[in-house]
C-alpha positions, 0 to 999 in steps of 0.5 A, a space after each residue: 736136626 741133622 744138617 747134612 742135607 738141603 732138605 733140612 735147611 729148607 724145612 727150617 726156612 719153611 718153619 720159621 717164615 710159617 711162624 711169621 705168616 701165622 695169624 692163628 691162635 696167638 695170644 698178646 703176652 707184652 705190649 710197648 708203650 712206643 705208640 709210633 713204631 710199637 713192639 707186640 709180643 705174642 705166643 702160643 704152644 709150641 709144636 716142637 716141644 711142651 712150651 711156647 713158641 713167641 712172635 716179637 713184632 716191631 718197626 725199626 727206623 732202619 734199612 733191613 740191611 742195617 738192621 740185620 748187621 745188628 742181628 748178624 750172630 757172627 762171633 765178629 759181628 755187632 750183635 755181641 757188643 750190644 744183646 745183653 743176653 748174650 755171653 759169648 758166640 763161637 763158631 763151631 765149623 762151616 757147613 759148606 766151604 764156600 759160603 759163610 752164612 751156613 754154620 754151627 754156632 754155640 751161643 753162651 748166655 748171661 744168667 737173667 731172671 735176677 739169678 734164677 736162671 743161670 748161664 746157658 748154652 745153645 748149639 745150633 745149625 744157622 742159616 743167614 738169608 738175603 733174598 726180595 722178602 728179608 734179611 735174616 738169621 734163621 737157627 735149630 738146635 744140633 748136636 755136635 761132637 766139637 761143642 761137648 756139653 761143659 760144667 760151666 753152663 746148662 746145655 738148652 735147645 733152640 727150636 725153629 727160630 729166628 730174626 728176619 729183617 722184612 723189607 717194607 713197600 713203600 715209595 722209593 726204588 730200591 733193590 734193583 737186582 730184585 726188579 726194582 720194587 718200591 720200598 721204604 729206605 729206612 724202615 723195617 719190620 722185624 720179626 723175632 721168633 723164639 722157642 727155647 728149651 732151656 734146660 736145667 731145673 728151673 720152674 717152666 712158669 718162671 721160664 715162660 714168664 721171663 720170655 716175653 720180657 727178653 723179647 721186648 728187651 731185645 726191641 729196645 737195646 737194638 733200637 737203642 744201638 742202632 740210633 746211637 750209632 746213627 748219631 755218632 756217624 754223623 756227628 762232627 
């Protein structure tokens, strides 16, 4: 994916939002036991590569802005502190001097699958957004001379993916800058879209079997971290 034109960014946004809206052909891969705020992980064949695209959907008891703080992939953010899948985050370059929310990011991951899948790294163009519908981070793989392949990691590729924290209609008037719409103040519907070619020689069946659990772990761990941090804020 080239990163020099606005239409490519629009394509990224359109593709990820398309997966959110698409309701055709998905199969259930995993479901949580939480009856109140259950999490479902769905999958279908990807149009981008030979694997699958996964869509995790869940409700978090926190505002979209709060949830996004834990999803934001910036190296100095909260994400790297709680997301067990991530080993390190590195901003390679910013795409616009006046826009800190568009950049090329290198993500280094922990090994997983009981060590069957070694550490990977991914280089993506990242676009962070905040609008009337959602607060979110979207990404797609990109090649960068400033992030060459290294012997310490197997280079993988992320296709159109993202974490979108959607605002939920409710009984409270918020977001005055977006017309004073009625929203739930402390509830967010998160869509986690993932489709990754992790490279290397791991059998695809092993990779495909581990991804639904990884998406589910994301929801479990972000919920736990937000609850823990909330309790600390209100403790005396």
